[in-house]
N, C-alpha and C positions, 0 to 999 in steps of 0.2 A: 348281693349275689343273684345271678340270673335264675337260679333254681327257686329261690324264695319269691321272686317276682312272678314266675310262672305259677307257683302254688297259689299265690294271692289272687292272680287273675282267674284261675280255675275255681277257687272258692267263691269269688265274687259272682262269676257267671252261674254257678250252681244255685245260689240263693236268689239271683235275679230270675232265673227260670222258674223256681218254686213260687216266687211272689207273683210273677206274671200269670202262671197257670192258675193260681188261686184266684186272682182278680177276675180273669175271664170266666172261670167256673162260677164265682159268686154272682157276676153280672147275669149270666144265663139262668141261674136259679132264682134270682130275686126280682128281675125286671120283666114286664110284659113284652111280648114278642114285637109289638109295634114300635117300641123305643129301643130295642136291643141293638139295632144297627147304629143308631146315633151314639149310644153309650159305648159301644166297641170302638167307634171312630174317635171319640173323646179320649178313651183309654189309650189308644194307639198314639195319639198326639202327645199324651203325657209320657208314654214310654220313649218316644223320639226326643222329647225335650230333656228327659232324664239322661238319655244316652249322649245328647249334645253337651250337657253341662258337667258330665263326669270328669272331664279333664280339668275343669275349673275347681271342682271339689278336691280332686287329688292334689292340685297345685296349692290349694289353701291348707290342706293337711300337711303338705311339704314345707310350709312356712314354719311349722313347729319342729320338724325334724327333716333334714334334707335327704335322708335315706329313702329311696323309692319303694323299697319293700315295706317300710313302715307305713307309708301312705296306703298301699294296697291292703295291708293287713288291718289297718284301722277301718278302711271302707268295708272289708269283708266282715269284720266284727259287727259293724253297724247293720249290714244287711242280714247277718245271722240273727241278731236281736229282733229285727223287724219280722223276719220269716218265722222265728220261734213264736213271736207274739201273735201273728196271724194264725199259725198252726194251733196254738193253745186256744185262741178265740173260737176257731172252728170246732174244736173238740168240746169246749164248754158250752157252746151255743146249741148243739144238737142234744135233744132229749135222749135219755137212755132207753133202748128198746128192751122190753121184757119178753 
């Protein structure tokens, strides 16, 4: 169904945005200013490679189930797990303020 494909695409993009924002925020907090431009460039190359390979990943998931919405939902679940892991890591890494 086109509705489920649309929902899957929205969920995927939501978690991609969260992950990308977290990555650039972590880079700016943890790296010195003189290497930040290089780190951001490398991160952007990684983002572009990820965007380039997503069609292959979705096709590989489609080998197990030819339903397109299944592939998008599997990908969305993987991104959700990664985003939740990054979120929990950021919460647990910061000391509690009293």
